[in-house]
VOKOLZA-522749 format. One record per residue (C-alpha): residue number from 1; residue in three letters; x, y, z. Coordinates in steps of 0.02 Angstrom, whole numbers. Last residue first. Layout:
N
nr:rest:xx:yy:zz
NUM:ALA:X:Y:Z;
...
END
This chain:
642
nr:rest:xx:yy:zz
642:UNK:-92:-1226:1627;
641:UNK:-79:-1326:1434;
640:UNK:-53:-1513:1428;
639:UNK:127:-1595:1396;
638:UNK:174:-1639:1587;
637:UNK:14:-1717:1599;
636:UNK:51:-1818:1459;
635:UNK:-40:-1906:1290;
634:UNK:-60:-1744:1215;
633:UNK:-112:-1773:1035;
632:UNK:-285:-1686:1026;
631:UNK:-311:-1596:1184;
630:UNK:-488:-1619:1211;
629:UNK:-525:-1764:1146;
628:UNK:-365:-1826:1200;
627:UNK:-428:-1803:1379;
626:UNK:-600:-1882:1347;
625:UNK:-526:-2033:1272;
624:UNK:-406:-2039:1429;
623:UNK:-522:-2026:1549;
622:UNK:-645:-2148:1483;
621:UNK:-506:-2274:1496;
620:UNK:-425:-2253:1668;
619:UNK:-274:-2315:1754;
618:UNK:-132:-2161:1701;
617:UNK:-241:-2019:1641;
616:UNK:-351:-2048:1804;
615:UNK:-194:-2033:1923;
614:UNK:-94:-1889:1827;
613:UNK:-272:-1790:1840;
612:UNK:-325:-1839:2049;
611:UNK:-439:-1987:2078;
610:UNK:-598:-2061:2071;
609:UNK:-659:-2187:1943;
608:UNK:-799:-2226:1845;
607:UNK:-966:-2147:1956;
606:UNK:-1117:-2198:1859;
605:UNK:-1242:-2117:1788;
604:UNK:-1228:-2179:1609;
603:UNK:-999:-2111:1638;
602:UNK:-933:-2023:1788;
601:UNK:-781:-1991:1822;
600:UNK:-729:-1880:1950;
599:UNK:-581:-1793:1987;
598:UNK:-512:-1761:2161;
597:UNK:-395:-1602:2222;
596:UNK:-423:-1476:2066;
595:UNK:-259:-1450:1984;
594:UNK:-329:-1518:1795;
593:UNK:-512:-1407:1839;
592:UNK:-516:-1280:1710;
591:UNK:-408:-1371:1567;
590:UNK:-524:-1515:1527;
589:UNK:-636:-1412:1468;
588:UNK:-826:-1474:1514;
587:UNK:-797:-1411:1679;
586:UNK:-928:-1468:1818;
585:UNK:-850:-1408:2002;
584:UNK:-889:-1453:2178;
583:UNK:-793:-1346:2285;
582:UNK:-795:-1366:2480;
581:UNK:-708:-1212:2553;
580:UNK:-537:-1153:2667;
579:UNK:-488:-1069:2485;
578:UNK:-605:-1063:2354;
577:UNK:-614:-872:2322;
576:UNK:-431:-858:2295;
575:UNK:-424:-1020:2176;
574:UNK:-593:-923:2106;
573:UNK:-465:-758:2084;
572:UNK:-345:-848:1991;
571:UNK:-501:-945:1881;
570:UNK:-569:-760:1837;
569:UNK:-405:-684:1781;
568:UNK:-393:-856:1666;
567:UNK:-576:-834:1632;
566:UNK:-552:-666:1585;
565:UNK:-385:-691:1433;
564:UNK:-487:-853:1374;
563:UNK:-659:-775:1359;
562:UNK:-790:-802:1457;
561:UNK:-964:-870:1423;
560:UNK:-906:-1095:1488;
559:UNK:-819:-1001:1635;
558:UNK:-952:-1061:1769;
557:UNK:-991:-1229:1705;
556:UNK:-1093:-1302:1846;
555:UNK:-995:-1245:1968;
554:UNK:-1049:-1251:2170;
553:UNK:-976:-1177:2304;
552:UNK:-990:-1251:2499;
551:UNK:-937:-1157:2626;
550:UNK:-1021:-989:2567;
549:UNK:-933:-832:2523;
548:UNK:-1119:-767:2468;
547:UNK:-1016:-607:2389;
546:UNK:-910:-725:2269;
545:UNK:-1097:-801:2242;
544:UNK:-1141:-632:2185;
543:UNK:-1014:-600:2076;
542:UNK:-984:-753:1984;
541:UNK:-1169:-710:1904;
540:UNK:-1102:-539:1888;
539:UNK:-951:-613:1779;
538:UNK:-1084:-739:1665;
537:UNK:-1171:-588:1621;
536:UNK:-1023:-521:1560;
535:UNK:-1002:-657:1473;
534:UNK:-1141:-697:1400;
533:UNK:-1147:-500:1338;
532:UNK:-1259:-364:1432;
531:UNK:-1410:-309:1382;
530:UNK:-1511:-465:1418;
529:UNK:-1473:-473:1600;
528:UNK:-1642:-578:1599;
527:UNK:-1751:-442:1563;
526:UNK:-1632:-283:1531;
525:UNK:-1524:-218:1639;
524:UNK:-1550:-59:1758;
523:UNK:-1370:40:1780;
522:UNK:-1340:61:1950;
521:UNK:-1211:-19:1989;
520:UNK:-1136:123:1853;
519:UNK:-1246:237:1743;
518:UNK:-1209:233:1578;
517:UNK:-1101:76:1579;
516:UNK:-902:95:1602;
515:UNK:-926:62:1785;
514:UNK:-986:-102:1784;
513:UNK:-870:-120:1651;
512:UNK:-727:-153:1761;
511:UNK:-785:-207:1916;
510:UNK:-857:-351:1828;
509:UNK:-655:-428:1840;
508:UNK:-736:-569:1977;
507:UNK:-669:-528:2101;
506:UNK:-699:-321:2082;
505:UNK:-881:-347:2084;
504:UNK:-861:-462:2227;
503:UNK:-761:-282:2316;
502:UNK:-898:-202:2238;
501:UNK:-1046:-294:2326;
500:UNK:-925:-281:2496;
499:UNK:-899:-75:2488;
498:UNK:-1114:-58:2448;
497:UNK:-1146:-151:2592;
496:UNK:-1223:-336:2606;
495:UNK:-1375:-364:2686;
494:UNK:-1449:-456:2535;
493:UNK:-1325:-574:2514;
492:UNK:-1307:-689:2359;
491:UNK:-1446:-544:2276;
490:UNK:-1314:-390:2312;
489:UNK:-1263:-434:2145;
488:UNK:-1419:-399:2034;
487:UNK:-1464:-274:2137;
486:UNK:-1293:-164:2090;
485:UNK:-1340:-217:1930;
484:UNK:-1517:-145:1922;
483:UNK:-1681:-239:1917;
482:UNK:-1734:-344:1770;
481:UNK:-1655:-516:1862;
480:UNK:-1509:-578:1798;
479:UNK:-1512:-763:1745;
478:UNK:-1375:-869:1710;
477:UNK:-1361:-1057:1632;
476:UNK:-1181:-1095:1652;
475:UNK:-1236:-1118:1854;
474:UNK:-1129:-1015:1978;
473:UNK:-1168:-1087:2144;
472:UNK:-1170:-1058:2343;
471:UNK:-1183:-1179:2468;
470:UNK:-1242:-1160:2626;
469:UNK:-1360:-1037:2640;
468:UNK:-1454:-1185:2528;
467:UNK:-1451:-1299:2652;
466:UNK:-1531:-1170:2795;
465:UNK:-1658:-1152:2683;
464:UNK:-1706:-1319:2647;
463:UNK:-1719:-1345:2820;
462:UNK:-1610:-1515:2892;
461:UNK:-1651:-1673:2916;
460:UNK:-1680:-1723:2722;
459:UNK:-1497:-1658:2709;
458:UNK:-1439:-1801:2799;
457:UNK:-1317:-1750:2923;
456:UNK:-1150:-1828:2923;
455:UNK:-1070:-1643:2897;
454:UNK:-1193:-1639:2727;
453:UNK:-1262:-1807:2699;
452:UNK:-1336:-1861:2548;
451:UNK:-1437:-2050:2582;
450:UNK:-1499:-2177:2475;
449:UNK:-1646:-2208:2348;
448:UNK:-1774:-2105:2260;
447:UNK:-1675:-1962:2291;
446:UNK:-1756:-1796:2359;
445:UNK:-1770:-1665:2252;
444:UNK:-1690:-1462:2204;
443:UNK:-1621:-1529:2361;
442:UNK:-1470:-1430:2299;
441:UNK:-1355:-1572:2347;
440:UNK:-1476:-1670:2241;
439:UNK:-1453:-1502:2074;
438:UNK:-1282:-1538:2072;
437:UNK:-1292:-1727:2074;
436:UNK:-1383:-1725:1911;
435:UNK:-1280:-1586:1858;
434:UNK:-1126:-1738:1829;
433:UNK:-1224:-1863:1809;
432:UNK:-1182:-1957:1646;
431:UNK:-1308:-1872:1522;
430:UNK:-1178:-1776:1426;
429:UNK:-999:-1867:1401;
428:UNK:-914:-1837:1578;
427:UNK:-816:-1749:1721;
426:UNK:-839:-1701:1876;
425:UNK:-721:-1584:1984;
424:UNK:-682:-1619:2147;
423:UNK:-580:-1472:2271;
422:UNK:-565:-1489:2443;
421:UNK:-607:-1391:2593;
420:UNK:-733:-1511:2662;
419:UNK:-715:-1715:2624;
418:UNK:-847:-1766:2437;
417:UNK:-871:-1945:2496;
416:UNK:-960:-2022:2335;
415:UNK:-1053:-2156:2323;
414:UNK:-1187:-2178:2181;
413:UNK:-1296:-2331:2144;
412:UNK:-1362:-2280:1984;
411:UNK:-1399:-2069:1942;
410:UNK:-1505:-2010:1817;
409:UNK:-1611:-2183:1810;
408:UNK:-1688:-2256:1656;
407:UNK:-1867:-2238:1644;
406:UNK:-1976:-2160:1756;
405:UNK:-1952:-1966:1759;
404:UNK:-1832:-1895:1823;
403:UNK:-1732:-2073:1924;
402:UNK:-1617:-2055:2054;
401:UNK:-1529:-2186:2144;
400:UNK:-1385:-2142:2286;
399:UNK:-1290:-2280:2374;
398:UNK:-1234:-2138:2507;
397:UNK:-1165:-1973:2441;
396:UNK:-1078:-1860:2549;
395:UNK:-1013:-1705:2553;
394:UNK:-901:-1624:2696;
393:UNK:-928:-1404:2721;
392:UNK:-881:-1364:2898;
391:UNK:-1058:-1286:2910;
390:UNK:-1088:-1177:3057;
389:UNK:-1256:-1199:3039;
388:UNK:-1378:-1309:2963;
387:UNK:-1551:-1269:3063;
386:UNK:-1643:-1436:3105;
385:UNK:-1810:-1525:3020;
384:UNK:-1899:-1549:3155;
383:UNK:-2112:-1553:3028;
382:UNK:-1992:-1600:2898;
381:UNK:-1952:-1490:2774;
380:UNK:-2049:-1530:2574;
379:UNK:-1979:-1601:2417;
378:UNK:-2140:-1647:2332;
377:UNK:-2241:-1513:2363;
376:UNK:-2396:-1545:2449;
375:UNK:-2515:-1432:2344;
374:UNK:-2643:-1328:2470;
373:UNK:-2606:-1194:2398;
372:UNK:-2598:-1235:2212;
371:UNK:-2783:-1305:2239;
370:UNK:-2848:-1170:2321;
369:UNK:-2804:-1038:2179;
368:UNK:-2899:-1136:2084;
367:UNK:-3040:-1212:2147;
366:UNK:-3064:-1020:2175;
365:UNK:-3058:-948:2007;
364:UNK:-3161:-1100:1973;
363:UNK:-3316:-1066:2085;
362:UNK:-3256:-868:2014;
361:UNK:-3314:-883:1850;
360:UNK:-3478:-995:1878;
359:UNK:-3544:-847:2044;
358:UNK:-3509:-733:1908;
357:UNK:-3609:-788:1787;
356:UNK:-3737:-864:1931;
355:UNK:-3730:-681:1967;
354:UNK:-3799:-593:1834;
353:UNK:-3978:-636:1862;
352:UNK:-3964:-560:2024;
351:UNK:-3907:-373:1914;
350:UNK:-4074:-389:1815;
349:UNK:-4185:-415:1966;
348:UNK:-4105:-243:2043;
347:UNK:-4103:-176:1890;
346:UNK:-4278:-211:1847;
345:UNK:-4360:-145:2047;
344:UNK:-4343:26:1975;
343:UNK:-4468:-28:1847;
342:UNK:-4601:-78:1978;
341:UNK:-4582:65:2075;
340:UNK:-4573:190:1927;
339:UNK:-4734:86:1881;
338:UNK:-4822:128:2056;
337:UNK:-4775:320:2059;
336:UNK:-4814:354:1860;
335:UNK:-4996:285:1903;
334:UNK:-5011:375:2049;
333:UNK:-4996:515:1948;
332:UNK:-5096:515:1804;
331:UNK:-5230:467:1916;
330:UNK:-5321:288:1966;
329:UNK:-5498:266:1879;
328:UNK:-5493:76:1943;
327:UNK:-5549:6:1774;
326:UNK:-5419:107:1704;
325:UNK:-5295:57:1810;
324:UNK:-5332:-118:1817;
323:UNK:-5324:-95:1595;
322:UNK:-5133:9:1637;
321:UNK:-5079:-136:1756;
320:UNK:-5106:-268:1633;
319:UNK:-4988:-174:1512;
318:UNK:-4878:-144:1648;
317:UNK:-4850:-336:1685;
316:UNK:-4851:-376:1492;
315:UNK:-4692:-265:1480;
314:UNK:-4624:-369:1642;
313:UNK:-4605:-522:1480;
312:UNK:-4542:-400:1371;
311:UNK:-4421:-332:1483;
310:UNK:-4377:-503:1520;
309:UNK:-4341:-554:1371;
308:UNK:-4257:-420:1325;
307:UNK:-4135:-391:1446;
306:UNK:-4116:-567:1452;
305:UNK:-4030:-580:1297;
304:UNK:-3881:-491:1359;
303:UNK:-3810:-624:1422;
302:UNK:-3846:-757:1300;
301:UNK:-3750:-632:1190;
300:UNK:-3612:-620:1321;
299:UNK:-3614:-809:1338;
298:UNK:-3581:-818:1144;
297:UNK:-3484:-679:1134;
296:UNK:-3341:-711:1270;
295:UNK:-3334:-905:1188;
294:UNK:-3308:-828:1016;
293:UNK:-3182:-697:1087;
292:UNK:-3080:-850:1170;
291:UNK:-3055:-932:999;
290:UNK:-3001:-765:898;
289:UNK:-2884:-724:1034;
288:UNK:-2808:-944:1057;
287:UNK:-2785:-920:839;
286:UNK:-2723:-725:882;
285:UNK:-2568:-800:999;
284:UNK:-2562:-979:848;
283:UNK:-2559:-844:728;
282:UNK:-2408:-705:777;
281:UNK:-2313:-847:824;
280:UNK:-2292:-929:666;
279:UNK:-2259:-716:612;
278:UNK:-2128:-722:744;
277:UNK:-2066:-880:689;
276:UNK:-1915:-801:624;
275:UNK:-1793:-952:644;
274:UNK:-1680:-830:775;
273:UNK:-1824:-719:808;
272:UNK:-1919:-855:888;
271:UNK:-1755:-931:984;
270:UNK:-1686:-775:1052;
269:UNK:-1894:-731:1094;
268:UNK:-1900:-881:1197;
267:UNK:-1935:-784:1391;
266:UNK:-2070:-648:1258;
265:UNK:-2149:-814:1192;
264:UNK:-2158:-946:1282;
263:UNK:-2239:-824:1400;
262:UNK:-2366:-776:1274;
261:UNK:-2428:-921:1211;
260:UNK:-2463:-943:1415;
259:UNK:-2564:-799:1412;
258:UNK:-2673:-843:1278;
257:UNK:-2693:-1015:1351;
256:UNK:-2747:-957:1519;
255:UNK:-2884:-848:1420;
254:UNK:-2937:-1006:1303;
253:UNK:-2978:-1102:1456;
252:UNK:-3044:-954:1539;
251:UNK:-3168:-935:1387;
250:UNK:-3204:-1104:1390;
249:UNK:-3286:-1092:1539;
248:UNK:-3382:-942:1520;
247:UNK:-3459:-1015:1340;
246:UNK:-3529:-1201:1459;
245:UNK:-3581:-1079:1586;
244:UNK:-3662:-970:1487;
243:UNK:-3756:-1111:1397;
242:UNK:-3811:-1189:1570;
241:UNK:-3894:-1031:1602;
240:UNK:-3996:-1005:1477;
239:UNK:-4147:-1048:1513;
238:UNK:-4162:-1016:1676;
237:UNK:-4130:-845:1658;
236:UNK:-4270:-848:1515;
235:UNK:-4391:-914:1640;
234:UNK:-4362:-784:1786;
233:UNK:-4470:-674:1698;
232:UNK:-4596:-772:1677;
231:UNK:-4601:-780:1885;
230:UNK:-4650:-616:1857;
229:UNK:-4815:-598:1772;
228:UNK:-4919:-640:1923;
227:UNK:-4804:-479:2004;
226:UNK:-4924:-330:1916;
225:UNK:-5066:-434:1989;
224:UNK:-4976:-424:2154;
223:UNK:-4921:-251:2142;
222:UNK:-5099:-142:2070;
221:UNK:-5212:-253:2205;
220:UNK:-5081:-202:2332;
219:UNK:-5091:-29:2311;
218:UNK:-4985:124:2392;
217:UNK:-4922:35:2527;
216:UNK:-4910:-164:2427;
215:UNK:-4797:-36:2309;
214:UNK:-4676:31:2460;
213:UNK:-4654:-146:2517;
212:UNK:-4619:-203:2352;
211:UNK:-4490:-48:2321;
210:UNK:-4418:-141:2494;
209:UNK:-4400:-315:2442;
208:UNK:-4322:-278:2301;
207:UNK:-4190:-161:2368;
206:UNK:-4163:-301:2513;
205:UNK:-4145:-393:2375;
204:UNK:-4039:-314:2282;
203:UNK:-3907:-248:2427;
202:UNK:-3867:-410:2514;
201:UNK:-3840:-548:2399;
200:UNK:-3732:-430:2278;
199:UNK:-3647:-395:2416;
198:UNK:-3591:-543:2458;
197:UNK:-3562:-569:2277;
196:UNK:-3448:-422:2284;
195:UNK:-3351:-449:2416;
194:UNK:-3304:-667:2467;
193:UNK:-3327:-706:2239;
192:UNK:-3203:-531:2196;
191:UNK:-3086:-613:2305;
190:UNK:-3072:-792:2185;
189:UNK:-3105:-686:2064;
188:UNK:-2930:-594:2090;
187:UNK:-2857:-734:2134;
186:UNK:-2891:-819:1975;
185:UNK:-2822:-639:1853;
184:UNK:-2626:-643:1958;
183:UNK:-2576:-800:2024;
182:UNK:-2703:-897:1903;
181:UNK:-2635:-805:1762;
180:UNK:-2463:-815:1817;
179:UNK:-2465:-982:1845;
178:UNK:-2532:-1012:1686;
177:UNK:-2401:-916:1584;
176:UNK:-2293:-1019:1677;
175:UNK:-2365:-1203:1612;
174:UNK:-2297:-1329:1761;
173:UNK:-2207:-1482:1661;
172:UNK:-2044:-1434:1764;
171:UNK:-2099:-1332:1884;
170:UNK:-2193:-1458:1974;
169:UNK:-2035:-1587:1997;
168:UNK:-1934:-1415:2053;
167:UNK:-2029:-1453:2210;
166:UNK:-2165:-1317:2259;
165:UNK:-2134:-1162:2406;
164:UNK:-2129:-1042:2246;
163:UNK:-2312:-1108:2208;
162:UNK:-2360:-1079:2373;
161:UNK:-2298:-927:2419;
160:UNK:-2355:-847:2253;
159:UNK:-2557:-918:2315;
158:UNK:-2519:-862:2479;
157:UNK:-2472:-708:2441;
156:UNK:-2585:-674:2298;
155:UNK:-2761:-728:2419;
154:UNK:-2717:-601:2572;
153:UNK:-2674:-464:2436;
152:UNK:-2879:-526:2342;
151:UNK:-2922:-527:2536;
150:UNK:-2843:-345:2583;
149:UNK:-2924:-289:2423;
148:UNK:-3093:-357:2442;
147:UNK:-3110:-267:2630;
146:UNK:-3060:-108:2555;
145:UNK:-3192:-122:2395;
144:UNK:-3329:-192:2508;
143:UNK:-3309:-33:2625;
142:UNK:-3309:81:2491;
141:UNK:-3465:19:2381;
140:UNK:-3567:26:2562;
139:UNK:-3523:203:2579;
138:UNK:-3536:244:2393;
137:UNK:-3719:157:2411;
136:UNK:-3742:263:2576;
135:UNK:-3679:420:2492;
134:UNK:-3797:369:2350;
133:UNK:-3935:373:2445;
132:UNK:-3924:495:2525;
131:UNK:-3886:627:2350;
130:UNK:-4067:541:2281;
129:UNK:-4157:590:2419;
128:UNK:-4084:785:2413;
127:UNK:-4102:759:2233;
126:UNK:-4301:727:2262;
125:UNK:-4303:855:2411;
124:UNK:-4234:973:2289;
123:UNK:-4437:992:2207;
122:UNK:-4495:1031:2375;
121:UNK:-4387:1181:2383;
120:UNK:-4426:1233:2185;
119:UNK:-4612:1217:2228;
118:UNK:-4627:1330:2380;
117:UNK:-4510:1475:2279;
116:UNK:-4642:1461:2151;
115:UNK:-4788:1465:2296;
114:UNK:-4717:1627:2346;
113:UNK:-4816:1753:2267;
112:UNK:-4968:1674:2252;
111:UNK:-4985:1621:2424;
110:UNK:-4945:1478:2508;
109:UNK:-5104:1359:2577;
108:UNK:-5019:1186:2632;
107:UNK:-5046:1021:2550;
106:UNK:-5064:934:2698;
105:UNK:-4910:794:2731;
104:UNK:-4981:666:2874;
103:UNK:-4911:579:3026;
102:UNK:-5084:521:3126;
101:UNK:-5046:338:3087;
100:UNK:-4862:370:3113;
99:UNK:-4843:235:3279;
98:UNK:-4953:104:3191;
97:UNK:-4892:96:3038;
96:UNK:-5052:75:2891;
95:UNK:-5079:251:2883;
94:UNK:-4867:301:2852;
93:UNK:-4893:408:2690;
92:UNK:-5033:507:2752;
91:UNK:-5042:655:2632;
90:UNK:-5189:746:2668;
89:UNK:-5321:758:2560;
88:UNK:-5419:882:2434;
87:UNK:-5570:829:2358;
86:UNK:-5601:746:2174;
85:UNK:-5671:816:2019;
84:UNK:-5533:961:2019;
83:UNK:-5413:811:2009;
82:UNK:-5218:885:2120;
81:UNK:-5119:999:2030;
80:UNK:-4933:938:2075;
79:UNK:-4812:1007:2193;
78:UNK:-4895:913:2352;
77:UNK:-4953:755:2264;
76:UNK:-4797:739:2173;
75:UNK:-4669:795:2313;
74:UNK:-4765:633:2430;
73:UNK:-4716:506:2283;
72:UNK:-4556:564:2269;
71:UNK:-4531:534:2454;
70:UNK:-4628:363:2466;
69:UNK:-4515:334:2306;
68:UNK:-4346:380:2409;
67:UNK:-4411:278:2551;
66:UNK:-4421:114:2474;
65:UNK:-4269:150:2387;
64:UNK:-4211:172:2548;
63:UNK:-4210:8:2612;
62:UNK:-4088:-38:2485;
61:UNK:-3945:97:2518;
60:UNK:-3977:40:2731;
59:UNK:-3953:-124:2686;
58:UNK:-3815:-95:2572;
57:UNK:-3735:14:2719;
56:UNK:-3748:-103:2845;
55:UNK:-3662:-244:2753;
54:UNK:-3516:-123:2734;
53:UNK:-3521:-91:2908;
52:UNK:-3517:-280:2946;
51:UNK:-3388:-304:2809;
50:UNK:-3289:-168:2900;
49:UNK:-3299:-240:3073;
48:UNK:-3258:-436:3021;
47:UNK:-3087:-384:2948;
46:UNK:-2995:-518:3005;
45:UNK:-3141:-656:2962;
44:UNK:-3163:-583:2761;
43:UNK:-3040:-738:2739;
42:UNK:-3152:-850:2822;
41:UNK:-3266:-820:2680;
40:UNK:-3153:-889:2545;
39:UNK:-3188:-1070:2632;
38:UNK:-3370:-1069:2636;
37:UNK:-3369:-1010:2459;
36:UNK:-3246:-1174:2406;
35:UNK:-3344:-1286:2496;
34:UNK:-3515:-1249:2440;
33:UNK:-3465:-1232:2257;
32:UNK:-3462:-1398:2229;
31:UNK:-3638:-1433:2290;
30:UNK:-3700:-1288:2213;
29:UNK:-3643:-1351:2049;
28:UNK:-3719:-1521:2068;
27:UNK:-3897:-1453:2080;
26:UNK:-3872:-1355:1951;
25:UNK:-3818:-1479:1835;
24:UNK:-3614:-1493:1800;
23:UNK:-3592:-1545:1641;
22:UNK:-3478:-1343:1585;
21:UNK:-3424:-1344:1775;
20:UNK:-3293:-1490:1738;
19:UNK:-3257:-1432:1577;
18:UNK:-3227:-1250:1637;
17:UNK:-3130:-1331:1783;
16:UNK:-3131:-1387:1952;
15:UNK:-2996:-1402:2060;
14:UNK:-3040:-1472:2226;
13:UNK:-3044:-1638:2166;
12:UNK:-2877:-1613:2101;
11:UNK:-2796:-1543:2255;
10:UNK:-2857:-1680:2398;
9:UNK:-2820:-1826:2267;
8:UNK:-2633:-1732:2299;
7:UNK:-2646:-1730:2477;
6:UNK:-2709:-1911:2501;
5:UNK:-2560:-1970:2384;
4:UNK:-2429:-1842:2517;
3:UNK:-2518:-1925:2645;
2:UNK:-2482:-2107:2586;
1:UNK:-2302:-2081:2517;
END
């Protein structure tokens, strides 16, 4: 229990909500983000070669911004007419670099009739340079997207697997809509943290530094003067970051709430329509959508206002630069290149200013994904758990006590030995503990006290998969997948042949209505099998259990949705199937279990008596009352309907 508590505590600490982020200072945010972001980077290791290529192409793309400016300046100088008051000089774009000091581009003396072709050729260098930069950017983005998609695949796989590993208790309290949002959307945000953010922190700073280097090369005084106001551009970003964090966190919370509303509305559509609550659900959905829209507008307004504020502050630098250009008599061509370079820095600075929003969203998403992945299930296999094979089907409950929540136990000191190859029926009023015994036998939960044994093994010493492979279950709450009839039956035994599937359907008396469907066994069922009647759904579920052919068969009101004729036919088929198997059945209709080897009478989580029908009818008052309620005056076993 101590280890379990530590695991749960760890998960709680790792999960960061929007409210937590909204309250954090910048320092606290960076400290909280360190762990999740370091962990997400470990997912890049299997793809480090492709990621490294993406980094290299990103650096080259950033550096090429400087090359592009040098090229454009060179083209301007060669193509545009020189100032008549100044002597014609050779262009030395790299005169500050020792190895290229003698490299120069002189303005050639081209004959008059060939000048147009010369100008066209030189001007085509600009789109050529743009093409090269675009190609480098494309290769950078391609590598990062390639890596990001594989990280996303792995995260979704591990998150979904982690959720499937959780015990029934977890799903009893979890919101399915929120789980779906985490697996689908939050994993995408977490994967973004590993690639898009890495891309932003590589490409944009390198681009800014390369452009800045060219600016300093062209005119250091002008560049330094213009960048005096650059720190002022950061002030608007710092001012609104807190508002953005708060609004962004609330938006994510509302997105989860909307997913919950949609999932519940669709899953419970029969209840919604039965109570004519379509308008109520619409209002509930729109209320959450409206709140989400308000939060989106808040942080988008805050983000978008940064642009004009930064541009306004940056324009002060241009104004100062103009005064300097007038004073120094800088020609228009040089001034144009200088300001083009300054303006080309802005998109990269703007992109970096928006990274904080991605960081905040990614932190919340990443922490939630890892929290679900790390959560320790309440019911877990032991490290040395054994595989159960060739089971006989002997079951035993030894002094078992179990509670779903704190309060009255669902089972109290229950002891019952179920012999292999025999049929046991659990009867009693609702709340007696019948379904709880079924759930414990399937190990959906572990008992609070006592032991359950399967062929003499404590089921906690067995792997859950091998235990459940030995059990076939038919429940009154049938669930069919949005798939073909064939695949729904085959779910009981994935390697079954078509002949085996059809034989199981025939035994369940489902074959007849299946072949009448539009595409027979290949007919696609609606959500939860809604295109079939309740009785047809239950027969498909029974066929699935028949196909499984496990040594233990659990029947939880397996005939509840069947009409009398179908019930009789399937009952006969199940009797054939049950031969040599251990059967534990729950039935509110006593007529379906009168021939059981043993009937277990339960009340308030306890076993009152265990005996065949005739014995119980003679000695157990609670069973007599239940019997009279159903058969209205039939006092002896001889008068009970078969």
